[in-house]
N, C-alpha and C positions, 0 to 999 in steps of 0.2 A: 602657511603650514598648519595653522589652527584648524582649518577646514579638514585637512587630511586626518588629523588626530581625532576629530569628532565624527568622522565618517561612519564608523561602526555603530556608534550610539544612535545616529540619526536613522539609518536604514534598518535597524533591528529593534523591534520591541522584544521582550525575551525571544468539378465545375468546368466550365469551359474556360480556356485561356482568354483573358480579357486583352483587347488590343492595347498595346503600350503607347502612351502619349508622352511627349516631351513635357518637362516641368514648366516650360514657359507657356503652356496652353492656357487659354482664358479660364478664369475661375468662375464658372457659372454656378449660381446657387443650386443646391441639390436637396430638395425636400425629402427625397426617399431615404436619406440617412438618419432622419430625426428619431425613428423608432429604435435604432440600434446604437446610436451614439450615447454613451453614458456621461462623458464629460469632454469638453474641448476648451483648451486654455492656451494662451500665449504667455511665454516666460521670457523676460528680458532682464539681463543683469541679475539673474537668480530670483526675481520677484514675479509673481503672477499679475498680469495686467487685468484690472477690473474694468470692463466696458459698460457695466450696467445692464447688460443683456447677454444671453447665450449666443456666442458666435457660431456660425456654421463652419465646418472644416475649411471650406473654400475661402471664407472671409478671413479666418485666422491665418491661413497660409499666405493670403495676399498681404496681410499686415506684416508678417514675418519677413517676406521677401522685400518689402518696402523699407522697414525700419530696423530689421535685425531681430535676434533672439531665436527662439524655437517654439514650435507648437507641439503640444502633447494631446493626442486624441485617444480616448478610450471607447471601445466598442464591445458589445456583448452579443455574441451569436448573430452576426449580420448575415443576411442572405446575399446571394450574388448580385442582385439588383441594388441592394442597399449599399454594398461595398464598391460598386462599379465607379461611382462618381469620385470617391476618395482615391481609389486606385489610379484612376486616370489623372486626377489633379496632381498627385504626388509622384507620378511616374513609377509606380510599383511594378515589379516584374510579374508577368502573368502566371508563372509557375508558383511563385510565392503566394500570390493572391488566391490561386486555386486551393493551395494547402490551407490557407487561413480560413477560407469559407467552408471547406469540407470537414476540417478538423480530423480527429483520430490519427494524428501524426506522432511519430516517435520524436523524442527530444533531439534537436539538431541545430547546427549553425551553418547558414549558407550566405555566401557573399555574392552580391550582384554589383552592377556598375557603381551605383552611388548609394547603396544601402546594405545593411545587414539584416538577415531574416533569422530570428531565433525562436525556437519552440521549446517551451517548458511544460512539463506535466505537473500540475498541482496535486497534492495529496492531502486528504483530510481524514482524520480518524473518526469513525462512527461509534459513538458511545452506545454501550449495550449492557444490560444487567447481567446476562449470562451468555456465554458463548454456546451457540447451538450449531446444528448441521447446516442451517441456512442463514446464519448471522452475517450481515455485511459489516466488515471491519474497516475497510479502506474504500473511500470514495475519491475518484480521480476527476480532474478537469484539465483544461489546457489554457495556456497563455501564449499567444504568438506576438512577437515584438518586431516591428519594422523600425530600424534605427538609421536615420539619415543625418545629413549635415545640419539641417535646421528643422527636423521633425522627428517625432517619436510616436508611433501608433501601436496600441495594444489591442489585440482581438482576443476576447476571453470566451471560453466555452465551458459549460457546466455551471452548477449552482454555487460552487465553492470558489475560493480564491479571489475575492473582491480586492481591488487595489485602492479603494477609496481612502482607507486609513493610511496606507503607505504614501499616497499623494499628499495628504495633509502633513505628514511628518516631514516629507521632503521640502514642502513649502515653508516650513519653519526654519530651514537652513538655506538662506539665499546664496551663501558662499559656495555651497555644494552644487546647487542647481545651476550656478553660473558656469559650471564646467560643461554644461550642455547635455544632449541626449544620452551620451555614454554613462553619465552619472545615474540617470534613470534606469538604464539597462542593468547596471551593477546592482542598484537597489532592488530591482525586481528579482534578479538572480539570487541575491542574498536572502530575500524574503521567502522565495520558494524553497531554497535549500534549508533554511531554518525550520520551515514547516516539515521537511523530511526528518530532521532531528527529533522534533516533538513527536511525530508519528512513530518513529522507531522506538522511542522510550515506551509508548503506550502498547505497541505490539509486543515488546519484550515482556510487559506485565501479563499479557494474554498467554504467551508461550510459557512463562513461569507457572501460571495457574494450571495449564494443561499438564505440564511436566510433573507438578506436585501430585495431581490426581492420578497420573499413570503409575508413579513410583511409590505412592503411599501404601502402607500395609493393608491387606484385606481384613475381613472380619476375623476376630480371634487371632490376629497376628499372622494369618495365612497369606498366601500369594494373592496380590490384587488381581481382580478380573479386568482391570483396565477401564477405559472410558470408551464412549462411542467413537469408533474410528472415523465416522463421517465428520465429527467436530474437528478432528486433527486435519483431515483432508481439506475441509473448508478453510481453515486457517492457513494451510499451505497454499491454497489458491489465491488467497488475499495477499500473502507475502510475494507470490509470483507477480501479481499486479503491481505491487510496490517496486519490485526489481525492474520491471519494464519502464518505470518512470525514472529510476535512478541510474541504472547502468549506462544507457546511451548518452547521458548528460556529461559523463566524464571527459570525453574528447572535446566537446565544445568549450567547456570551461578551461581546459588546458590551452586551447588555441587562443582564447581571449586573454589568458594570463601570460602567455609566452610569446606569441607572435605579434609584432607591431602592426597596428591597423590605423588607417587614416581617420576612421570614424570614432576611435576610442582614445580619449585623452590619456596621455602617459601617466599622469598622476592618479587616474582612476584604474588604469590597467593593472597596477601592482596589487590592487585589492581583489582582483579576480583570483589571485593565487589562494587567498583565504577561502574563497568560495569553492575553488577546485579541491582544496584539502578537505573541506567539509563533505563534499560530494564523495570523495574517496573513502572517507570514514563511514558514511552512511552505507555506501556500497558494500564495504566489508561487513557491516552489521547485518545487512539484508542477506548476503551470502551465508553468513553464520546462522541466521534464522532458518534458511532453507535446509542446510545440513542438519541442524538440530531437530527440526521437525521430521526429517527423514528418519533420524535415530529414534525419536519418540514414537513415530508410527510403527517402526519395526519392533520396538520394545513392547508396545501395546498389543500388537498381534502375537508376539511370543508369549506374553502373559495370558492372553486369552487361550492360547493353545495349551499352556501349562495348566490353567484352570480346568480345561476340558479333560486333560489327562488325569487330574486329581479326581474329577467326578467319575470317570470311567474306572479308576482304581477302587473307589468306594463302592460303586455298583458291583464290581467283580468280587470284592471282599464279602459283601452281604450275600451275593449269590452263592459263594463258597460255603458260608455258614448255613444258609437255608438248604443247601444240597444234602447235608447230613440227615436232618429229619425227613427230608423228601425220600432219600434212599431207604431209610429204615421203614417208613410207612409204605413205600413201594414194595419192599420185600414181604412184609407181613400182610400186605393186601393181596398177595397171590393165593389162589385157591388150592393150596396143597394140604393134604390131610396130616402128614407128618412134618411138622416144623419145630424148630428148637423152642422149648419152654412154652409151647402153645397152650398146654393144659396145666401149666404150673401155676400155683396160687399167687406167687410173687413175680410172675413173668412180666406183667404190664409195668409195675413200678420200676423194675430193674431196667427194662428196655428204655423207659422214659428217662431214668436217671443217667444212663449211659449216653443217651442222645443229648441231653442238656450238657453233660460234662464235655462231650466232644465239641459242641457248639461254643461253649465258653473257652475251651482251649484254643480253638481256631481263632476266636475273636481276640483273645489276649495276644496270640502270636502275630496276627495282622496289625493290631494296634501298636505293638512294640516295633514293628517294621515300618510304621508310618502309613499304612494303607487305610486306617480308620482314624 
């Protein structure tokens, strides 16, 4: 039971269909996999067996089938040719192999005869000094997992989501690794979802920053003119990418936590409930981000419209003031011989005084009404 209590601390730091072959097929060395295989190790009784050299997947599988334990193979962006030998040796289903090679899959869980195929989308927060209309906020990758009775194969796509550190942490707890491939599956699921939680906190900071700018008072305490709408829209697109990684994962985690499966150890299965709860929590956060960004975008557009109306009111107010001298000058610019006070000695200063008085009166009235 000590292994169960320590599980959380261990796993968390904060194509064309290929012809299917039987597992009993000969294990021929396959040199084409060397460029894609990141690590290949045999685990027996929770400990990694050190052979003094790097085993090929076929050699590792031969040793497991002979002496027991399980093999964990990690690959990074293999081609169809590089993955063909492993798929044939381990009897992987052609449809799952095609998905693993082509990538760009939605998170899912599929059960085949003697294996589980699980797809996770990894999410990484891209640090940036200032959010712009072209800022990349979220970078995604993929981890495909094949879980069998005596093997575990990970196929990783994208530059993020390395599992090397996770492998080392698991190797420090032999009691956990003794539970077999399902313990590794849980550790990867928990690792990926913990990444979601960290990214959600960072995205929340970006949204808070944009929200503050939108609703902060404008100059002289006036209405804010908002921010560039393209920045908000770009952040909304990044949140949508985040949602595509989180939302489809809810169902697979529920199945792993609720439905008994031959390939998942009962002691490990209960811990998938914790992962499922975290996925649900992140999904609620992401949905809240989406709705909040919709409100911020609408408020920003409304503020821009209000600012434009204020500008138009000021322009109209000044046009009304200028209309008075324009009208007076227009009247006295007409070529009539008999006009009021045309030959009066004080006619000019009186007319100018009346014009200024009218302009000041209109200005005061418009300013009192908030037009200026």
